[in-house]
C-alpha distance (Angstrom), angle and dihedral (degrees) to the residues before:
residue distance angle dihedral
M1 . . .
N2 3.77 . .
E3 3.81 111.0 .
C4 3.83 90.1 -131.2
Q5 3.81 93.9 57.2
G6 3.77 112.3 103.0
S7 3.81 94.1 13.8
Y8 3.82 94.8 96.9
P9 3.81 130.1 55.2
P10 3.82 115.5 -107.1
I11 3.79 116.4 -85.5
P12 3.81 108.9 -104.1
G13 3.78 119.5 -122.5
L14 3.79 114.6 -106.2
Q15 3.78 123.7 -133.7
P16 3.82 126.2 -167.5
V17 3.81 112.3 -104.5
M18 3.80 99.0 -168.8
S19 3.78 147.4 -24.2
I20 3.80 118.6 -122.7
N21 3.81 126.1 -153.9
A22 3.79 106.7 -168.4
L23 3.81 129.0 -170.4
L24 3.79 110.2 -139.2
A25 3.79 128.9 -156.3
D26 3.78 121.7 -137.9
G27 3.77 113.5 -68.0
E28 3.81 120.8 -88.9
T29 3.79 107.2 -142.4
L30 3.79 113.1 -139.7
G31 3.80 94.8 173.4
H32 3.78 130.2 -142.1
C33 3.79 120.3 -5.6
V34 3.80 136.7 162.1
E35 3.83 92.6 -79.0
G36 3.83 94.3 46.2
Y37 3.79 134.0 -93.6
R38 3.81 112.4 -10.3
V39 3.81 130.8 -153.3
N40 3.82 122.3 170.1
Y41 3.80 120.4 -149.5
P42 3.82 110.1 -159.9
I43 3.81 116.7 -142.3
I44 3.81 108.5 -124.0
G45 3.80 101.0 175.2
G46 3.77 145.1 -44.9
H47 3.79 140.6 138.2
F48 3.80 141.0 -97.3
T49 3.81 134.4 -151.2
G50 3.77 135.4 -173.2
P51 3.80 141.4 158.3
Q52 3.80 92.2 -82.8
L53 3.81 104.8 18.1
K54 3.79 144.6 41.5
G55 3.76 134.3 173.6
T56 3.76 151.4 136.7
V57 3.80 126.9 -86.8
Q58 3.80 106.0 -123.8
L59 3.77 129.9 -178.7
F60 3.75 123.1 -130.5
L61 3.80 111.8 -131.4
G62 3.77 112.9 -102.2
W63 3.79 98.4 13.0
Q64 3.82 90.4 118.3
H65 3.80 127.7 43.3
């Protein structure tokens, strides 16, 4: 028997909370960085649904730029 077995609680099962459909703006190229080449894609809207929730992705004025 492995000495680690039984020393940790069981891993809980995971259940999906929601699905998100996001609208993305054109990419904003940031160029090369430590992790590689970076491009940001701003979220400009969309919607989400789940077993106990649903809604619309809305932007707050002034949060970008």
